C-alpha positions in Angstrom: 27.5 22.9 -57.4 26.5 20.1 -59.8 24.0 17.5 -58.8 26.5 14.7 -58.0 28.5 17.0 -55.7 25.3 18.3 -54.1 24.1 14.8 -53.5 27.3 13.8 -51.8 27.2 16.9 -49.7 23.6 16.4 -48.7 24.1 12.7 -47.8 27.0 13.4 -45.5 25.4 16.4 -43.8 22.0 14.6 -43.3 23.8 11.5 -41.9 25.8 13.6 -39.4 22.8 15.8 -38.5 20.7 12.7 -37.9 23.3 11.1 -35.7 23.5 14.1 -33.4 19.7 14.5 -33.4 19.4 10.9 -32.2 22.1 11.5 -29.6 19.9 14.2 -28.1 16.7 12.2 -28.4 15.3 14.1 -31.4 13.8 12.6 -34.6 16.4 12.3 -37.4 13.7 13.5 -39.9 13.7 16.9 -38.1 17.5 17.2 -38.5 17.2 16.4 -42.2 14.7 19.1 -42.8 16.8 21.6 -40.8 19.8 20.7 -43.1 17.6 21.7 -46.1 16.6 25.0 -44.4 20.3 25.7 -43.5 21.9 25.0 -46.8 18.9 26.2 -48.9 17.6 29.6 -49.9 16.2 30.3 -46.4 19.7 30.6 -44.9 23.1 29.9 -46.5 21.9 29.5 -50.1 24.5 26.7 -51.0 21.9 24.5 -52.7 18.8 25.4 -54.6 16.0 23.2 -55.9 16.6 21.5 -59.3 14.8 19.0 -61.6 17.1 16.2 -60.4 16.5 17.0 -56.7 12.8 17.1 -57.4 13.0 13.7 -59.2 14.9 12.1 -56.3 12.5 13.7 -53.9 9.5 12.3 -55.7 11.0 8.8 -55.6 11.7 9.3 -51.9 8.1 10.0 -51.2 7.0 7.0 -53.2 9.5 4.7 -51.4 8.7 6.1 -48.0 4.9 5.6 -48.5 5.6 2.1 -49.8 7.5 1.3 -46.7 4.7 2.9 -44.6 2.2 0.5 -46.3 4.7 -2.4 -45.9 4.9 -1.7 -42.1 1.1 -1.3 -41.7 0.1 -4.3 -39.5 -3.4 -5.1 -40.6 -3.5 -8.0 -38.2 -2.9 -5.6 -35.3 -5.7 -3.4 -36.6 -8.0 -6.3 -36.8 -7.2 -7.4 -33.2 -7.8 -4.0 -31.7 -10.2 -2.9 -34.4 -12.9 -1.2 -32.3 -10.7 1.0 -30.0 -8.2 1.7 -32.9 -11.0 2.9 -35.3 -12.6 5.0 -32.6 -9.3 6.6 -31.6 -8.3 7.1 -35.2 -11.6 8.7 -36.2 -11.8 11.0 -33.2 -8.2 11.9 -33.8 -8.9 12.8 -37.4 -12.2 14.7 -36.8 -10.7 17.0 -34.2 -7.9 18.5 -36.3 -9.9 18.6 -39.5 -12.7 20.5 -37.8 -10.8 22.7 -35.2 -7.7 23.4 -37.2 -9.7 23.8 -40.4 -12.1 26.3 -38.7 -9.2 28.2 -37.1 -7.3 28.4 -40.5 -10.4 29.8 -42.1 -10.5 32.5 -39.3 -7.0 33.3 -40.3 -8.1 34.1 -43.8 -7.7 30.9 -45.7 -10.5 29.9 -48.0 -12.5 26.8 -47.0 -10.7 24.4 -49.3 -7.3 25.5 -48.1 -8.5 25.5 -44.5 -9.8 21.9 -44.7 -6.6 20.8 -46.3 -4.6 22.2 -43.5 -6.8 20.3 -41.1 -6.2 17.1 -43.2 -2.4 17.7 -42.9 -2.6 17.7 -39.1 -4.9 14.7 -39.1 -1.9 12.6 -39.9 0.0 10.7 -37.3 3.6 9.4 -37.4 3.9 6.8 -34.8 7.5 5.9 -35.3 8.7 8.4 -32.7 6.0 7.1 -30.2 7.1 3.5 -30.8 10.6 4.3 -29.7 9.3 5.9 -26.4 6.9 3.0 -25.8 9.7 0.5 -26.3 11.9 2.4 -23.8 9.1 2.2 -21.2 8.2 -1.4 -22.0 4.7 -0.3 -22.9 4.6 -1.2 -26.6 2.6 -4.5 -26.0 0.1 -3.1 -23.5 -3.4 -2.4 -24.5 -2.5 1.3 -24.8 0.5 0.6 -26.9 -1.4 -1.8 -29.2 -4.3 0.7 -29.5 -1.9 3.5 -30.5 -0.3 1.3 -33.2 -3.6 0.1 -34.5 -5.0 3.6 -34.5 -1.9 4.8 -36.4 -2.6 2.2 -39.1 -6.2 3.3 -39.4 -5.2 6.9 -39.2 -2.8 6.5 -42.2 -5.5 4.9 -44.3 -8.1 7.5 -43.4 -5.5 10.3 -44.2 -4.6 8.8 -47.5 -8.3 8.6 -48.5 -8.9 12.2 -47.4 -5.9 13.4 -49.4 -7.0 11.4 -52.4 -10.5 13.0 -52.3 -9.0 16.5 -52.0 -6.6 16.0 -54.9 -9.3 14.5 -57.0 -11.6 17.6 -56.5 -8.6 19.9 -57.1 -7.7 18.0 -60.3 -11.3 18.1 -61.5 -11.5 21.8 -60.8 -8.3 22.5 -62.7 -9.3 20.3 -65.6 -12.7 22.0 -65.9 -14.9 20.5 -68.6 -12.0 18.4 -70.1 -12.6 15.6 -67.5 -16.1 15.2 -66.1 -16.4 14.7 -62.4 -18.3 11.4 -62.8 -15.5 10.0 -64.9 -12.8 11.0 -62.5 -14.7 9.5 -59.6 -15.3 6.3 -61.6 -11.6 6.0 -62.4 -10.7 6.4 -58.8 -13.3 3.8 -57.6 -11.7 1.5 -60.2 -8.2 2.3 -58.8 -9.3 1.2 -55.3 -10.8 -1.9 -56.7 -7.4 -2.7 -58.3 -5.8 -2.1 -54.8 -8.2 -4.7 -53.3 -7.5 -7.2 -56.1 -3.7 -6.5 -55.8 -3.8 -7.2 -52.0 -5.9 -10.4 -52.3 -4.7 -12.0 -55.5 -2.3 -10.1 -57.8 0.6 -9.3 -55.6 0.9 -12.9 -54.1 0.8 -14.4 -57.6 3.4 -11.9 -59.1 5.8 -12.4 -56.2 5.4 -16.2 -56.4 6.2 -16.1 -60.1 9.1 -13.7 -59.6 10.7 -16.1 -57.1 11.1 -18.6 -59.9 13.0 -16.1 -62.1 16.7 -16.9 -62.2 17.8 -13.4 -61.3 19.3 -12.0 -58.1 16.7 -10.4 -55.8 13.9 -10.9 -58.4 11.1 -10.7 -55.6 12.6 -7.4 -54.6 12.5 -6.2 -58.2 8.9 -7.3 -58.5 8.0 -5.5 -55.2 9.5 -2.3 -56.7 7.7 -2.9 -60.0 4.4 -3.2 -58.0 5.3 0.0 -56.1 6.1 2.2 -59.1 3.3 0.7 -61.2 0.7 1.6 -58.6 2.3 5.0 -58.1 1.9 5.6 -61.9 -1.7 4.3 -61.9 -2.7 6.6 -59.0 -1.2 9.5 -60.8 -3.0 8.5 -64.0 -6.4 8.7 -62.2 -5.6 12.1 -60.7 -4.4 10.9 -57.3 -1.0 11.2 -55.8 1.6 8.6 -56.7 2.3 8.3 -53.0 -1.3 7.0 -52.5 -0.6 4.2 -55.0 2.7 3.4 -53.4 1.1 3.1 -49.9 -1.5 0.6 -51.0 1.2 -1.3 -53.0 3.1 -1.6 -49.7 0.0 -2.9 -47.9 -0.4 -5.5 -50.7 3.2 -6.7 -50.5 2.9 -6.8 -46.7 0.2 -9.5 -46.9 2.6 -11.9 -48.7 5.4 -14.1 -47.5 7.9 -11.6 -49.0 7.2 -8.8 -46.6 10.3 -9.1 -44.5 12.6 -9.7 -47.5 11.1 -6.6 -49.3 11.5 -4.4 -46.2 15.0 -5.5 -45.5 16.1 -4.8 -49.1 14.1 -1.7 -50.0 14.5 0.2 -46.7 18.3 0.6 -47.1 17.8 1.9 -50.7 15.3 4.4 -49.6 17.0 5.7 -46.5 20.5 5.7 -48.0 19.6 8.1 -50.8 16.1 9.0 -51.8 14.3 9.6 -48.5 16.9 12.0 -47.1 16.7 14.0 -50.3 13.0 14.2 -49.9 13.2 15.7 -46.4 16.0 18.0 -47.5 13.8 19.2 -50.3 11.1 20.1 -47.8 13.6 22.4 -46.1 14.8 23.8 -49.4 11.2 25.0 -50.1 11.1 26.8 -46.7 11.5 30.6 -46.4 11.3 32.8 -43.4 10.6 36.1 -45.2 7.1 36.5 -43.8 7.5 34.7 -40.5 7.1 37.9 -38.4 3.7 38.5 -39.9 2.6 34.8 -39.4 4.1 34.2 -36.0 0.6 34.2 -34.3 -0.6 31.7 -36.8 2.4 29.4 -36.1 1.9 29.6 -32.4 -1.8 29.0 -32.5 -1.4 26.1 -35.0 1.3 24.5 -32.8 -1.0 24.6 -29.7 -3.9 23.2 -31.7 -1.6 20.6 -33.3 -0.9 19.2 -29.9 -4.3 19.6 -28.3 -6.4 18.2 -31.2 -4.6 14.8 -31.0 -4.2 14.8 -27.3 -7.8 15.5 -26.5 -9.4 14.0 -29.7 -7.6 10.6 -29.3 -8.0 10.8 -25.5 -11.8 11.1 -26.0 -11.6 8.2 -28.4 -9.9 6.2 -25.7 -12.6 7.0 -23.2 -15.3 6.0 -25.7 -13.4 2.7 -26.2 -13.5 1.9 -22.5 -10.1 3.2 -21.3 -10.0 5.2 -18.1 -7.8 7.7 -16.2 -4.3 8.3 -17.4 -4.6 5.6 -20.1 -6.4 8.2 -22.2 -3.6 10.6 -21.6 -1.1 8.0 -22.8 -3.2 7.2 -26.0 -3.6 10.9 -26.8 0.0 11.7 -26.2 1.1 8.7 -28.3 -0.8 10.1 -31.3 0.5 13.7 -31.2 3.6 13.2 -33.4 3.0 14.2 -37.0 6.5 13.6 -38.5 6.9 12.3 -42.0 3.2 11.6 -42.6 2.2 15.2 -42.2 5.3 16.3 -44.1 4.4 14.0 -47.0 0.8 15.3 -47.0 1.9 18.9 -47.0 4.5 18.3 -49.8 1.9 16.5 -51.9 -0.6 19.2 -51.4 2.0 21.9 -52.1 2.8 20.1 -55.4 -0.9 19.7 -56.3 -1.5 23.5 -55.5 -3.7 22.7 -52.6 -1.5 24.8 -50.4 -0.1 28.2 -51.5 3.7 28.7 -51.4 3.3 31.7 -49.1 2.0 29.5 -46.3 4.0 26.3 -46.9 6.9 27.4 -44.7 4.6 28.1 -41.8 2.9 24.7 -42.0 6.3 22.9 -42.2 7.5 24.9 -39.1 4.4 23.9 -37.2 4.8 20.2 -38.1 8.4 20.3 -36.9 7.5 22.0 -33.6 4.6 19.6 -32.9 6.9 16.6 -33.7 9.5 17.9 -31.3 6.9 18.3 -28.5 5.3 14.9 -29.0 8.0 12.6 -27.4 8.2 14.8 -24.3 4.4 14.6 -23.9 4.4 10.9 -24.2 7.3 10.5 -21.7 5.4 12.6 -19.2 2.3 10.5 -19.7 4.2 7.3 -19.2 6.2 8.5 -16.2 3.0 9.4 -14.4 1.0 6.5 -15.7 3.0 3.3 -15.0 0.3 2.1 -12.6 -2.5 3.2 -14.9 -1.3 1.0 -17.8 -3.6 -1.9 -18.4 -1.4 -4.3 -16.6 0.6 -7.2 -18.1 1.9 -7.5 -21.6 -0.5 -8.8 -24.1 0.3 -12.0 -26.0 0.5 -11.2 -29.7 
């Protein structure tokens, strides 16, 4: 099947699968991965990976991370800074330490084990947001803390991923690129990110608005996105890291809503579904019987490390009773953030192909469990919520 035909087939199947997943209260992203598993080498074998699918997938990751940065509400993080940071940090330390240590006990070397912990330190709050909206809890202290912690969690996760890729790249490059030079380049990159957020992005978008071309600010937003992705790749980071901070920069300008409204349909219509399908295409079940214990243990730890880690963070922040359960449950979902981290690590050889399918399966299972845990917490904790809606 040529690429154009394969693309048409994948778009219609992921759209229908996502529709039925939503009807049953499941995340559409899980359905898209399952499509990739079903039509790929793991099951029917209709579609195999190709250079064009890989290219579309790479663009999908960049656009998805750009949108993630665009939706990062730094104002919300500032308002609930203390509880959000405490919850985020405790929710990162627990999986990195416990899942990393457990992975090492399963035979992974320390570098791989820590990276697996980093994968499960990620939080995808989009699923939790839907549940919080359903229960009218999005603007409570608990809901705002979950959202703020998710922003901080994303930033911490991106930095950890950057560090690991940097060390991996330095190790592979050997003497060709000294460690001090690599680190210096990456410090310069983050300095550019700061300058982009404070000064460069607002000026570029203001100038682009004066260009007599249709949607010129949107074009400039994409230029910023792809340029930062290229720059990150140039300094031995992932392009997704650059795209994330490009999104954060654009989000601080007056063109945030316009950029989101125009770029989101482009991403979700073509590139992002191909990315999630490509995740499924890389999955194989050939060694699942041998790794079943690992999958079960990792799934349990994937739930508990966020539930207890973030719950402890909530207690340290002054929350009591079932509020801590709500905060912990709201941070369980891994979703696209963990999948992106796993895919980037797989591409950067931080994760061996033999274990990639197991990790993806665990992410899917934890993501499926997350909304049910949060609904249980909210059902039993209506009276424990911190009262009235907060004024934003």
